C-alpha positions in Angstrom: 74.5 90.0 38.3 77.1 88.9 35.8 75.0 90.0 32.8 74.6 86.5 31.5 71.5 85.6 29.5 68.7 83.9 31.4 68.4 80.3 30.3 65.2 78.4 31.1 65.6 75.4 33.3 65.5 72.3 31.1 67.2 69.5 33.0 68.9 68.3 36.1 72.4 67.1 36.8 72.6 64.0 39.0 74.9 61.1 39.7 76.5 58.9 42.3 79.4 59.4 44.7 80.6 55.9 45.4 82.8 55.0 48.3 82.7 51.3 47.8 82.8 49.2 44.6 83.3 45.7 43.6 87.1 45.4 43.5 86.9 42.2 41.5 85.5 44.0 38.4 87.8 43.7 35.4 86.8 45.9 32.4 86.7 44.3 29.0 90.1 44.4 27.2 88.9 46.9 24.6 87.7 49.3 27.3 90.9 48.8 29.3 93.0 49.7 26.3 90.8 52.8 25.6 91.3 54.0 29.2 95.0 53.6 29.0 95.3 55.3 25.7 93.3 58.5 26.3 92.9 61.3 28.8 90.6 60.7 31.7 87.2 60.3 29.8 84.0 62.2 30.5 81.1 59.8 31.0 78.1 61.1 29.1 75.1 59.3 30.7 72.2 60.3 28.6 69.4 58.4 27.0 69.9 58.9 23.2 66.2 58.1 22.6 65.1 61.0 24.7 67.4 63.6 23.1 65.8 65.9 20.6 68.9 65.7 18.3 71.2 62.9 19.4 73.2 62.9 16.1 74.0 66.5 16.7 75.2 65.8 20.2 77.4 63.0 18.9 78.9 65.3 16.2 79.6 68.0 18.9 81.3 65.4 21.1 83.4 64.2 18.1 84.4 67.8 17.3 85.4 68.5 20.9 87.3 65.2 21.0 89.2 66.0 17.9 89.7 69.7 18.6 90.6 69.6 22.3 91.8 66.0 22.9 88.9 65.1 25.2 87.8 61.5 25.6 84.2 60.4 26.1 82.4 57.3 27.3 78.9 56.9 26.0 76.1 54.4 26.9 75.3 51.5 24.6 72.3 53.2 23.0 74.7 55.6 21.2 76.3 52.7 19.2 74.3 53.2 16.0 75.1 57.0 16.1 78.8 56.5 16.6 79.3 53.5 14.2 80.8 55.7 11.4 82.6 58.3 13.5 86.2 59.0 13.0 86.7 59.8 16.7 89.1 57.5 18.4 88.6 59.2 21.7 84.9 58.2 21.9 84.1 54.8 23.3 80.6 53.3 23.4 80.2 51.0 26.3 78.3 47.7 26.1 75.5 47.0 28.4 76.9 47.9 31.8 75.1 47.3 35.1 75.7 50.1 37.6 74.3 48.1 40.4 77.7 47.2 41.8 78.7 50.9 41.9 75.8 52.4 43.7 76.4 54.1 47.0 76.3 52.0 50.1 73.0 52.3 52.1 75.0 52.2 55.4 75.2 56.0 56.1 
């Protein structure tokens, strides 16, 4: 035992490991500029509506961005929460279909 406090299970981490993608995809110019001007961003894929305190999460991400130079990509539903942020390393994506980036069924 490391003597760490016991934290109740409250969520799962999941995602995709993609080996194939649509190589013809070209990101919007604004996203391409963001990607070139920041450190490799962390994609936060959460549903803002389901969060207990989404504004607090956004404030924490902005603080981490400003303090540590981290960059974040957030889903479109975070736009209203990020509209007045002074955090240039946070980019809110438009509606993005992930269908092209799902793992191949050929395994």
